[in-house]
C-alpha positions as CSV (number, residue, x, y, z in Angstrom):
1,M,75.6,100.9,88.6
2,K,77.6,103.9,87.3
3,I,80.1,105.6,89.5
4,I,83.1,107.9,89.0
5,F,86.5,106.6,90.0
6,A,88.5,109.8,90.5
7,T,91.7,108.7,88.9
8,N,93.4,109.0,85.5
9,N,95.8,106.2,86.3
10,R,95.1,103.5,83.8
11,N,96.7,100.7,85.9
12,K,94.6,101.6,88.9
13,L,91.5,101.8,86.8
14,E,92.1,98.3,85.3
15,E,92.8,96.8,88.7
16,V,89.8,98.3,90.4
17,R,87.5,97.5,87.5
18,H,88.6,93.9,87.7
19,A,88.1,93.8,91.5
20,L,84.6,95.4,91.4
21,G,83.3,93.1,88.7
22,S,80.7,93.7,86.0
23,E,78.0,95.1,88.3
24,Y,79.7,98.5,88.1
25,E,80.5,100.8,85.3
26,L,83.4,103.0,86.2
27,L,83.5,106.5,84.7
28,T,86.8,108.4,84.7
29,P,87.3,112.1,85.2
30,R,88.7,112.4,81.7
31,E,85.5,111.0,80.3
32,L,83.6,113.8,82.0
33,G,86.0,116.5,80.8
34,I,88.3,116.7,83.8
35,V,91.7,116.4,82.1
36,E,93.8,118.3,84.6
37,E,95.9,116.6,87.3
38,I,93.7,115.8,90.3
39,P,95.3,117.5,93.4
40,E,96.7,115.4,96.3
41,E,98.5,117.9,98.5
42,H,98.1,116.5,102.0
43,D,100.5,114.5,104.3
44,T,98.3,111.5,105.0
45,I,96.8,108.9,102.7
46,E,93.3,109.5,104.1
47,A,93.4,113.2,103.4
48,N,94.7,112.7,99.9
49,A,92.0,110.2,99.0
50,L,89.3,112.6,100.4
51,Q,90.8,115.6,98.5
52,K,90.7,113.7,95.2
53,A,87.1,112.6,95.8
54,R,86.0,116.0,96.9
55,Y,87.6,117.6,93.9
56,V,85.8,115.4,91.4
57,Y,82.5,115.6,93.3
58,G,82.8,119.4,93.4
59,R,83.3,119.5,89.6
60,T,80.5,117.0,88.7
61,G,78.1,116.8,91.6
62,L,78.0,113.0,91.0
63,D,78.7,110.1,93.3
64,C,82.4,109.2,93.1
65,F,85.3,107.6,94.9
66,A,89.1,108.0,95.0
67,D,91.9,106.0,96.4
68,D,95.4,106.8,97.7
69,T,98.0,104.3,98.4
70,G,101.3,104.3,100.2
71,L,104.2,101.9,100.7
72,E,105.4,102.2,104.3
73,V,108.9,100.7,105.0
74,A,109.8,100.1,108.6
75,A,113.5,100.8,108.3
76,L,112.8,104.1,106.5
77,G,110.5,105.3,109.2
78,G,107.4,104.7,107.1
79,A,108.7,106.3,104.0
80,P,108.0,106.6,101.1
81,G,104.4,106.6,102.5
82,V,102.2,109.4,101.1
83,Y,105.0,110.3,98.7
84,S,105.3,106.8,97.1
85,A,104.3,107.8,93.6
86,R,106.8,110.6,93.5
87,Y,109.5,109.2,95.8
88,A,112.3,109.7,93.3
89,G,111.2,113.3,92.4
90,A,108.8,115.1,90.1
91,G,108.3,113.4,86.8
92,C,109.9,110.2,88.0
93,S,108.9,106.8,86.7
94,A,108.0,103.7,88.7
95,A,111.4,102.2,87.9
96,D,113.0,105.3,89.3
97,N,111.1,104.9,92.5
98,V,112.0,101.3,92.8
99,A,115.6,102.0,92.2
100,K,115.7,104.7,94.9
101,L,114.0,102.4,97.3
102,L,116.4,99.5,96.7
103,A,119.3,101.9,97.1
104,A,118.0,103.2,100.4
105,L,117.7,99.7,101.7
106,D,121.1,98.5,100.4
107,G,122.7,96.6,103.2
108,V,119.7,96.9,105.5
109,G,118.6,93.6,107.1
110,D,115.1,94.8,108.2
111,R,113.1,94.9,105.1
112,R,109.6,94.8,106.6
113,A,107.0,96.9,104.8
114,Q,103.3,97.3,104.3
115,F,101.1,98.6,101.5
116,R,98.1,100.6,102.6
117,T,95.2,101.9,100.5
118,V,92.4,104.2,101.6
119,I,89.3,104.7,99.4
120,A,87.2,107.8,100.0
121,L,83.6,107.5,98.8
122,I,81.1,110.3,98.3
123,L,77.6,109.0,98.0
124,D,74.5,111.1,98.2
125,G,76.7,113.9,99.6
126,H,78.0,111.8,102.5
127,E,81.6,110.7,102.9
128,Y,83.0,107.3,103.8
129,L,86.4,105.7,104.2
130,F,87.5,102.1,103.5
131,E,91.0,100.8,104.2
132,G,93.0,97.8,103.2
133,R,96.6,96.8,104.1
134,V,98.9,94.0,103.4
135,M,102.1,93.2,105.3
136,G,105.2,91.9,103.6
137,E,108.8,92.7,102.8
138,I,111.0,94.4,100.2
139,T,112.9,92.0,98.1
140,L,116.6,92.4,97.2
141,V,115.9,92.6,93.5
142,T,112.9,93.0,91.2
143,A,110.9,90.0,90.2
144,G,107.8,89.8,87.9
145,D,106.3,91.7,85.0
146,E,102.7,92.1,86.2
147,G,101.2,94.9,88.3
148,F,102.8,98.3,88.6
149,G,104.6,100.6,90.9
150,Y,106.5,98.8,93.7
151,D,104.8,95.4,93.0
152,P,108.1,93.9,91.6
153,V,109.9,94.4,95.0
154,F,107.0,93.7,97.4
155,R,106.6,90.1,98.7
156,P,103.5,89.6,100.9
157,E,103.7,87.7,104.1
158,G,103.4,83.9,103.6
159,R,104.1,84.1,99.9
160,Q,107.2,83.3,97.9
161,E,106.4,85.6,94.9
162,T,106.1,89.3,94.6
163,L,102.9,91.1,93.7
164,A,104.3,91.5,90.2
165,Q,104.6,87.7,89.9
166,M,100.9,87.2,90.5
167,S,97.9,87.4,88.2
168,M,95.5,90.2,88.7
169,S,93.0,87.9,90.3
170,E,95.7,86.5,92.7
171,K,96.8,90.0,93.6
172,N,93.3,91.4,94.2
173,A,92.5,88.5,96.5
174,I,95.2,89.5,99.0
175,S,96.3,93.1,98.2
176,H,95.7,96.3,100.0
177,R,93.7,97.8,97.2
178,G,91.7,94.6,96.7
179,Q,90.7,94.7,100.4
180,A,89.6,98.3,100.2
181,V,87.7,97.7,97.0
182,R,85.8,94.8,98.5
183,G,84.8,97.0,101.4
184,L,83.5,99.6,99.0
185,A,81.6,97.0,96.9
186,E,80.0,95.5,100.0
187,F,78.9,98.9,101.1
188,L,77.5,99.8,97.7
189,I,75.5,96.6,97.6
190,A,74.3,96.4,101.1
191,R,74.9,99.9,102.5
192,A,76.0,98.1,105.7
193,C,79.7,97.6,105.6
194,V,81.0,101.1,106.2
195,I,84.4,101.2,107.7
196,R,84.4,104.8,109.0
197,P,81.6,107.3,108.2
198,I,82.9,110.8,108.5
199,G,80.2,113.0,107.2
């Protein structure tokens, strides 16, 4: 099955392609001539995922899905949340974001956090949302070379290693994005595992 994944983020594409498996051929906006930045202008993860999916659907008229992910840290009132990718400012790198997060938590004892992903699917003109989340904590220092984003400082509950110390298969088995992608895949296969139909 061919479907558009509304992202130009190579790391996300690789991770989702691995999680979905060989039954699906993921097309990217760039392959369809959409080379501009896909907008994400809202203040919730759900709204941003929907905006990205609607943008690509509006440009192509083809079935597509988009995801948005946020790291929510308890001691920071849920920040960086929807601003996770640009926490350190416009044009920042993942390393910049991690450095700012560790600085914000310097000396803070409560390091509880959760990763949350929402996938918005547009299929046959109808919209659906799938969500995944994983609880954990922010480590004192970075550890691991796998994954991307905040993975080197996020340790899931019940694990000794960060997400960046896990293989892609291990990470997908427990991660927020892995959970959301499994919900999406089950729905695409059976049309029965919708989390929240909204249209």
